[in-house]
C-alpha positions, 0 to 999 in steps of 0.5 A: 500500500502506498500513500496518495502523495507517493502515487501522485509522484509516480504518476507525475514522473510517468507523465514527464518521462512520456514527454522526454523519453529520458530521465526526469530532473527533480526541478521538473517534478517540483514544478509539476507537483507545485512543491520545492525541489528539496521536498522532491529529493526527499520523496524520490529517495523514499520511492527509490528505497521502495523500488519504484524508481531509480534515482541518481544525483545529477542524473535524474529519475526513472521509473522501474518496471514496478513503478511504471505498472503502478503509474499506468494503473493510476492513469487508467483509473483517472481517465476512466473516472473522467469518462464516467463523470462526463459521459454518464453524469454529464459533468463538463470536460473542465470539471472532471479532472479534479474529481478524478484526482480523488477517485483515482486512488480507489484500490479495487481492481474489480471496480475499475474493470467493471467501470471499464466494461460499463463504459464500453471499453473507451479508448479515450477520455473527454480530453482526447487522452488514450485510456490504457487497457487492463494489460497496460498497453496504450493505443496512441494516434499521431497528433499535431499542435495547431501551431505545427499546421501550415496554411490550408491544412485540415485537422480534427480536434482530438486532444488538448495539452492544457487541462486547466478549467479556464483553458477548457472553458475558453475552448468551449466558448470558441467551439474548439472542442473534440471532434470539430474539424478545422482549417488553418486559413492564415497566420500572423507573422507578428504574434503567430496567432492563427485564423482558423475556420471551424467546419460550417462556421465563420473563421475565428482568430486563435492565439499562439497559446491556444494553438500550442495547446490544442492537438489535431489529427491530420486529414487530407482533402 
């Protein structure tokens, strides 16, 4: 049995490793966990003693196989709960994260497997993130940020990088939601903002901040 804090650290390290594919430094962990680097150092030493990660001073942190399995289980539970809250209880996509952060610590494997079956074995959560299967495999699709698209490119909104409530509310207000098809119409050389057209609607301006945090699946027309 592990504490909620230990589980949160393991999940955070997993997410950072996914982005870099390298050892994770303690400053990055501190930033994500919103705590002091000294506190992170104490925790990673503790988790290293429990064989959940490998920690070498000045070289960073890597999850062991046991740590990786634990992290994937946490991610699976979190994303299944988000999906349940959104699909079955009608919570909006900007409301589900904080509640799922609490529910992901439930230990019952039987409950989570039943939840997965009840939901029809969903592949993605309300933010477009892949939900790990029971065996730990993760089915990924290649996605690109709007900022990486060229003028005239088309894509379907399939994920977001920023999961904060304010950001998701902004996307909702501007109809930049999962499943909507967009075309990049033009780009401002001044601030790299983009003019995009959502299918069937008038073009809108999208800031560079938004363009770097919305993920698209490319489509060819």
